[in-house]
One Martini backbone bead per residue (centre of mass of N, CA, C, O) as a GRO file, in nm:
protein
   44
    1MET     BB    1   4.664  12.048  11.412
    2ASP     BB    2   4.652  11.895  11.686
    3VAL     BB    3   4.574  12.151  11.857
    4LEU     BB    4   4.308  12.212  11.715
    5LYS     BB    5   4.165  11.938  11.757
    6SER     BB    6   4.181  11.952  12.073
    7LEU     BB    7   4.042  12.222  12.114
    8LEU     BB    8   3.773  12.139  11.970
    9SER     BB    9   3.704  11.898  12.163
   10PHE     BB   10   3.699  12.050  12.416
   11LEU     BB   11   3.476  12.250  12.345
   12LEU     BB   12   3.266  12.036  12.288
   13MET     BB   13   3.260  11.914  12.571
   14MET     BB   14   3.183  12.169  12.725
   15GLY     BB   15   2.914  12.199  12.575
   16ALA     BB   16   2.793  11.933  12.663
   17VAL     BB   17   2.812  11.989  12.970
   18ALA     BB   18   2.631  12.241  12.971
   19VAL     BB   19   2.376  12.108  12.850
   20ILE     BB   20   2.339  11.900  13.074
   21ILE     BB   21   2.326  12.104  13.310
   22GLY     BB   22   2.076  12.259  13.189
   23LEU     BB   23   1.875  12.017  13.186
   24LEU     BB   24   1.895  11.954  13.487
   25ALA     BB   25   1.786  12.232  13.586
   26GLY     BB   26   1.520  12.215  13.436
   27LEU     BB   27   1.417  11.955  13.570
   28PHE     BB   28   1.421  12.061  13.859
   29MET     BB   29   1.227  12.305  13.816
   30ILE     BB   30   0.985  12.139  13.735
   31VAL     BB   31   0.965  11.960  13.985
   32PHE     BB   32   0.939  12.184  14.186
   33SER     BB   33   0.677  12.317  14.070
   34ILE     BB   34   0.504  12.066  14.102
   35ALA     BB   35   0.542  12.030  14.410
   36THR     BB   36   0.439  12.312  14.490
   37GLY     BB   37   0.156  12.274  14.361
   38VAL     BB   38   0.078  12.026  14.535
   39ASP     BB   39   0.114  12.150  14.814
   40GLU     BB   40  -0.086  12.383  14.774
   41HIS     BB   41  -0.330  12.192  14.712
   42LEU     BB   42  -0.320  12.042  14.996
   43GLN     BB   43  -0.350  12.304  15.183
   44GLU     BB   44  -0.660  12.389  15.100
   0.00000   0.00000   0.00000
């Protein structure tokens, strides 16, 4: 039973880490697209 609990908590932690990495990647993509838009707007 202990092995199952530790495996489940490990999978849950990996899932949480994956979600955090995904959120950070999305945030960087949003910031990068905004910066690119501002840069294009300034160059016109």
